[in-house]
C-alpha positions, 0 to 999 in steps of 0.5 A: 477433236477426235469424237470417238466413243470409248467404253469400259468393261461391264464389271468395271466401275468409275469412281470419283469424289468431289468437295461440296463445290464439285471440285474433284478430290479423288478419282480411281485409276479407271476414272483417270485413264478414261478421262485422258487427263493426268491425276494432277490435272483432275484433282481440285478441278471442277468435275464439269471439265468432263461435261459433254456439250450434248448433255442437257443442263436439266440433268445436272440441275436435277442432280444438284437439286437431289444431292444437295438435299442429301438424296441419291440420284441415278442418271445417264451421263455423256462425258468428254475426255481431254482428247475430245472423245466421249463415253457414256456412264450410268452414274449413282451420285450420293452425298459423302458424310463425315462421322457426325453426319455432316455433308462434306462432298459427293461420291459417284460410282459409274458403270457402263450403261446398256445399249437398250438404255442408251437407245431411249436416253440419246433421243430424249437428251437430244430433245431436251437439249433442243428445248433448252436452246430455245426455252431454257431449263424450265422448258426442258423440265416441263417436257421431261415431266410431261413424258414421265406423266404420260408414262405414269412414273417418276424420274427414278422409276423411269431411269430404273425401267431402262 
C-alpha cells in the first residue's frame, strides 16, 4: 500500500453525485483522477469505496443524518485512492432535488482544506476513532458533543471556525 498524501489545487473542486443509496452517479474529472479509479470503476459503486480507515464512523453518521433530512453539511474527510494513497477534502454535501422538490440523490463539492484546519481535525479524528473502537459511535458522539459544549459552539460553528 502506497499511503502517500495527494493534494489538489486551491482553486480546484472535486464534484460527485450519488443516488439515494450513496452509489456514485457522476464524478468530475478531478474526482476520477485523484481517486485513481477509471470512471467505469466508480459509476454505480458505493461512494464509501473511497472511505479511509482513519475516518471516524461518527462523521459519516452525522453526514447521513443531516442529508437524509434535506439539510446540508460541511465536513473534513480523509479519502483513500485505489492505489492506497490518501487525500483530505473539505466537503459540502447537499441533497439533489428533482423539479417537484423530491430528493433524488446527493451532491458533494469538495475543496482542499487548509493546513490550519487539519491541525485541529487530525487529532480530533484520532481521538474519535480511538473512542469508537472501544465505545462505539455513541461514545464518539458524546465526546464530540462534550468538546463542542466546552467551546460553546454547535457542529457547524466549530467547522466554520477552522
